[in-house]
N, C-alpha and C positions, 0 to 999 in steps of 0.2 A: 505494500499499500504504503500512499504519496502522504507525506504530509504535510496540507497547506500553509501552516503558520509553526512558530517554536512554539504555540500553545498547546498545540495537539501533538505534537513531538510530546512537551514535557508530559502528558495526559496517558499517551500512550506508555512511555518509562512506567509512569506511577502504576498504571496496570498493571505490566508484565513483571513488579518488583525489582526494579533494575534505578530505582528514586528514592533518595532519602531527604528527609524533609526535617532541617535544621532549624529550630524555632529559638536557641538559646542565641541572646544578644554577641555579636559577633563585630568585629571592626575592619574594613576594607582594607583599612594598613596591614598589612602583614596575616593577620590572622588567618583570615579566609583562606589565603596560599598555604601556609603552615597547613590547615585541617586537610586540605585537597591534596597537597604534596604526602600524607600519610594515607588517604582511604584510595590515592589514585595507584600507591605501588602495596597495595594489598596484592596477598598471594602472589608477591614478585621475589619473596627472598630475601629481602634486604632485609637486614639488618641494622642499619643504619638508622632507618624509618619504621617507627612501629607504622604498622599500617593498619585499615580496617578491618577486622575479622569477622567472614562466616563470607563473605563474598569472592566469587570467582575475583581473576588476575585483571587488575584494571579499578579494582572498587565501584563502588556505584557514583550515579552522578548526583549532584548534588545541588538541592534547591535552597538557597539562606533567605530565609524570610524575617529575621530580625536584623537589620544592619544598624549600627551604631552610629548619630549623626544621620541618618536618612529612613523617618520614619515611613515605613508604606511601602519601600523599595524591596524589589528583590532580586539576589542574582542567583544566573546559573548557569554552573560549572560543571566539567569533566563529562558533556554531555557525550562525547564518544570515545570514551574510556575504555574499551574493554572489544574484546572481539566483536563478542555478542550482539554491543548495541552499535559499533561501526556499522555491521551488515544490517541492524533491525532500520538504521535514519538513513538507509538505499534501499529500503523495501523487501531485502532479498536474505535469505536463510544463511548465504555463503557468497562471499566475495566474490568467488570466481561466477557465480552467476552473470554478472553483470561484466565481465570481460569474454565471456563467453557472449555475450548480446554483443557486445563490442563486435569480435570475432566473425558474428554469423554479419554484420551490417558491412563491415569489410571485403567479403567473398561475395558482395553481392553481382553476379551474373546478369547479361542481357539475355533476356527472356526469350526463349525459343520458338514459343505457341503462346496459345491461349491458358494453356492449363498451367505453364510458367509464370504467366503474368497473374492469373489468378493468387499463386500458392506465395508472388511477390507481396501483396495488397497487404499481411501486417505487416511486412517488413517497412513499408511505403508510409501505413499507417503513423507506424514508430517514430518517423524521420516527420511527419507534420507536425506532433506534440513537443519537438523542440523549439520552433519561435514561440517567443515571447507574447504575451496579450494586453495590450493597453486599457487600463481601466481608466474610469473618470475620478478628479480627486473625491468625491465625495462618497466612493465605495474604499478607498483604502484607509485601512486601519490605521495606516501609520499618517493620517491626515488628520486624528481623534484632535489632537492640540498642534496648534502653529502657532510657534514663538517666533517673529521677527526682527523683537529687540526685547531689550531687557530679560535676555538670554542668560545663563549660566551653567555652562559643562561640569563644574562643579557641584551641582547637584544632584548628578547621581553617582553613583556609588563604585565610581572608577578604582580600579585596586592597586595600590603598591605591593609590591608583590616580593621582594628581598631588600634587604634592609641596607644596602648600598645603590638601590635603584634612585635612578636621578629625578624622581617623583614616581605620580601616579600615570599609569599608561592603560591603555587602551589596546588590547590582549587580539581580539577576536573581531576584528572590524572586515564588512567587506568595502572593501575602496573601489570606488566606482571612477574611470576615466576616458575619454575619448581620446583616441590617435588625431592629432594637427593632420595628418595627410589626407584619412578617408574616410574619419568619423568611426570607425569602427569602435565598440564600446568593449571596455574591459573590467572585470572583478577580478581586487587581487586582497589579499592579504596580508598588512602591514602592518608592524606594531606604531603605536601613536601616544609621544607623551605628553602628558598633558600639563603647558604651562601657566593656564591661566584659565578663566571663564572663556574664552574667547577661542584662543589657540591651540594649537601644538603641533609636535613635529608630526612628517612625514615621512619613515623609516623606508624608503623607498631605493633600497639597497640597488646597486647599479647596473645588475645584471638583469632586472626584474622590469617586464612589459611597463608597467606605470612609470618606471624611471623614465625609459625609451620614449614614452610620449612628452613628458617636459623635457627630455635633451630637445626635442625635435620643435617644440615650441622655441627652447632657446633656438635653436640653427635658425627658423625661420624668423623669430625677431632680426639678429645678428643680419642674414641676408637685405629685412625689409631696409634697415637703416646704414647699409653698407655702402662706403663709399667709391668703390671701386668694384672689383667679381665677385658678386653672390655668392658662388660656390666658396671662394676661396674666404669666405666669411665665416659659412658655416662648418669648412674645418677649423681654423683659427676660434672659433667659440668652442669647439671640442676640446683644441688643443691646449687653449688657457686655462680652461676651468675643468680637465682632466676627466671629459664628462660631466660636468654640472655637478663636480664635487667641492670648486672652489670659487668665489666671488671672484670676478674678472673685475677689477679696477675701472674706474670711470674714463680715463685718460688713455692715450694711446700704447701699446703694447711693446717695450725696449724700443718707444720713439718711433715708433711708423702704426699708422691708423690700421692695423691688420683687421680689427674689429672694438666696435667702442659698447657696452652696455650702459655707456650711462643715463642713456634718454630711455631704460626699460622700465624707471619706475612708472607702476602703476599696468604694466600688462601681467593679464593672469592667465592661469590657465585653471580652469572649474574643476572641481571636485566633490564627487558627494560621497557621504559615509554610513553603512548600516549597518544597523547593530542588532542581533538578533533577527535574524533570518530563519528560514525552513532549513532544516538541515541538509537537506541536497545542497541547496545555495548557498552555505554555509563551505558544506566540503567544496564548491568546484570553483571558490576562490583558491584553493590550496595545488587544485590539481595541474599539472606540466603538461597544458592542454597546448600547440599551436596558436603563434598569437591572433592568428587568423577566424581562428573560431572562438566567437564570444561564449563567457562564460553562462550566459541565458540559456542557452541554448544546451549547452552542456547538462544545467541544472536540470532543463525539459527531458532533457534525456534520462538521467537517473529518477528525476519526479515520475517519468512516464507520462506527465501532462505539463503545457505550460505553462510558466513563471509568469504570474499576474503584476505589470509594474505598472508605475504612476508618476507624470510627470514632477518634478522639484519644483517648488515655489520660487527659487532666486537662482537657479541655474541651467542650463541647457543639458540636464542629464535624467537618465529614467531610473528608477531605485527599485525595489522589490515591495509592491504594496502592502504588503503582510507584516512589514517588517515592525520592530519594536519601538526604535529611535532611529530617527535618519539626521545625518548634519550636514549643512549644505557651506558651501565655502567656495574657495579658492588656492590656491598657492599663487606667489607674484615673484615671477621670474628673475632670479638672480638672488633673491634674500634667503638665504641660509643661517641656519642658528646650531648650538652647540647641544646636541639629542644625546643620552645616555650618563651613567654608565643603565645596562640593562642586565640583570641576570637572565640567563639564554639555555637553549634548550642543549647546548653544549656542554652543561655544567660550570661554567664560568660566565665569568660579566662580560660581556662587550662593552670596548672605552667608548670615552665621550668621541664622539665626530659631528661632520656639519651636516644636515640634511635640511629640506625645505620646511618653509611654515606655512600650516595651514591656517588660514584664517577661516571664521565662523562664522556664516551671514544670516542663518535660519537653523533651526532647530525644528523639526515636528516629532509626535510620537503617540502612542495611546494613552489613551487616559492612566492606565498603569501599568506603564512601562516595565518589563523584565530584563535587567540587564544580565544580556549575556557575555562569558569569561571565560578565559583559557588560562594556567599560567603554566611557565615552561622552568628547565632545572633538571638536573640527572635524571637520565632514563633510568626503569621506565615512568614516562608519564604521559597524559592524554595523548601528545603527539605523535608518542611511539606508534599509535595504532591509526590514528589517521594517513601515519608516514607506512605504515602497512598494509593497509585498505588502495594507496596510489599505487604500492606495489604490484598486487595481484590485479587492481585493475587495467591497470596500462603496459601491462607485460606483451599483449597479445599488439600494440600499436607498436613495442621495443622491437617485436621479431619482425614487422615490420621492414622494418630500416637496415635491423640487424637477423637474416632469417635463420643465421646457425645458433641463436640463445636458444638451451632446453628452459631455464630457468636463471632467477633472480635473488638476493637477497641481499638486503640493504637493514644489516642488525641495529635492534636500537640505540644501542651501546657506540655503535658509529654515528650515530645524529646525523642520518639520511646521507650527507654529503663528503663522510669519510673515511667510507666503506663500502663497497660493493664487491658482491662474490658472484660472479658467473660459471654456467656450467655450457658448454659448448658443444656440437657435434662436428669435431675437427674431422676437416676434409683434405687440408693441404697444408705444407709445412708456413710457421709463420702466422698461423691463422689465428693465437690466442693473441698474439700483437694489433692484427688488424684490428681485432675486437675493441682493445684498449682503443685504440686511437678513434673507432666510431664513437666509442663512449661519451668519451672528452668532447666530440663536432655535436653532441643531442643533447639541444635544449638546455634544461637545468645539472643532466649529467655532466656538466663541462664541469662542472666543480668537485667534481670526486675525485678524493686527494688522493685513496687507494683503490684500484681496482687488481680483483684475485682471480685469474682464470681456471677451470677445472673441464677435465672429462666431461663427458653425459652421464656417465655410471657413478659418479658424485652426488650427492643430496648437499644441495646448497643452504639446507635450510635445518642440516644437521651438523653444527659449529665444531664438534666433535671431530667427523669425518673430515669438515673442510682440514681443520686445525692437522688432523695424522698425513691428507693428504699433500697440505701446501710443506712441510717441514720434510716430510723426504721425498717431493718430485723434484724440489729445486735446486741447484746448484746456485747462489746467490749470485756470484757475479755474472751466469751466463742469463739467469732468466727475470733477472730486477733489472727494470730498464726508466728512466727518467725523463720528463718532459716539464718545461717551463708551459705556461696560462692564467687563465683568471680563476682567481681562488673566491669561495665564497666572504662577503663582506664578517662575518660572524670569523674567521678564521685568525688565531693571534697566534700563530707559530712564523706566519710565512711572510717572509724577509721585507715585503711592502704589503701595505693594503691592497686586497683584492688580484693579488698579482706573487704565483708562487711556483713552486713544485709540485709534483703529480708521481707518483709511483705507480708501476704495473708489475705485475709479478704472474708471469707462466709456470702454471701447477698443474700442465698437463703431461700426459705421458711424452718423452721427446722423441723422435725420430729418425731412422739412420738420413734419410733427408733435409734432417735439420744438425744434421753432424754428430750425430751419439751413436757412437757405434761398439758400447758397449752393451751386455745382455740384460732387457730390462728383466725384472722379476715377476712373477704372477704376484697377485694379493692373494692373501689365505682364504679363504671359503671353503666350509665343509661340503663334501658331495650330496648331491639332492635324495639319493637313497637312504641314508643316513639319516640326514634333516626331515624324511618323510616315516621313517622309522621311529623316530625319539618321539615326533607329535604324535603318531600313534599311541604312545604309551606314557606320555607328560603328566597325564591328568593321572595315573595307577601311582605314578611317582610320588606324591604329593607335596613336593617342591614349594607350590606356591601357598601348602597352610598353613 
């Protein structure tokens, strides 16, 4: 089933025994985060944080109903924080069902006759459900309260998660932007530090889609104000600002008028932020989809029905009509402000850096809005289950680009971008290295710091088996390669921000065609006859009792 909004989703979790209502008064500063951290590590075997007993791994979803300093407000957190809830949120029994739907759509063939055309009707109908549907403002719950002035973002229970965070952060926002070149809409999830009641930071990591929208707006402004070649001004704008990461001085650069940002004051890029959307729409904001595919369509595909959207009040953007809270506003081109520190999913604080500033022009919300949030920190936490869902769901799309892939594993302890384990169907010498290069050129997978490649007979989900293969199958000097390239902004160990080295490990069996002339031994395995005989008498042995 698909959930129309966050409230239907909460009710479903309550009915399924997956929700815990917290009536004890708690503070949004650190206390909610500490409670959630303990609950999310339930069943994980963590000794450092005592988790919630009696729950499956991931603990329960939590609805805090008594927030100190915010009477009448509620905070909903850890909604995706277990394997069962992650599947429930997308209306399936197991995540592989969505991967199978994607695989089916990708394998559509031209119909050869009437019977084939009739067989395609369900798939065509499924595609039709992907497109969002615009509704009138009067039919949009997110418009029940409209605040064009005298609004204060701090009226909402925005969480401060860790002791040294730079302030409270909005942690589960669906950030809406539009590509200045073609008008395509994007929904991304980027943390937002609350500076005051009307402004926040906008943590657009350099390689994310919204950051590219911002950079394209900068390029356009530089070209429009160029004294000479507009194309050269676009290039200079990126080089002198390091892709929008630094403010360019108002005067000429190096004494030459390559690009001038002095007259950008007042140049704006519109942004809208939805907080508390239905689970499929929230999840769509984190998926590594191609930039040309709108997240509204991904959410429609996951839901099996269109997302209702509504026009904003003060910006030319659409947001989910069922949202709990909507923030409308803009970022001013060239304006940066210090953001951070922030306790991140790496288990370390992300240090301070300069990011664009979001200025709020209007807030709309339901009459009794539920504030949806998440916290990140040392795994396993809620985002580990979200990352595993991305891994399972988008494996078919990865196989389209790299067909020799059998399976992949992104261990939570590798925090998504630090370790990817891949099993392949090896067919020619050097293929493992070809796969490494392909991964480093594939969307957000380019951030992967360590890529480990094993043969197809290795179960990449079994980390013990992977460790055995890697440590036994490699000659380090021969089988480990290094390369330079883009690194995740959260990586604190790289030599430079956003740029550093990556490592690939070829743990496949080595062939003579790869220069290996020694005999390769067979792995230990009992013969089938003996295994079958022991299977037949196992119960009689009484070992399990």
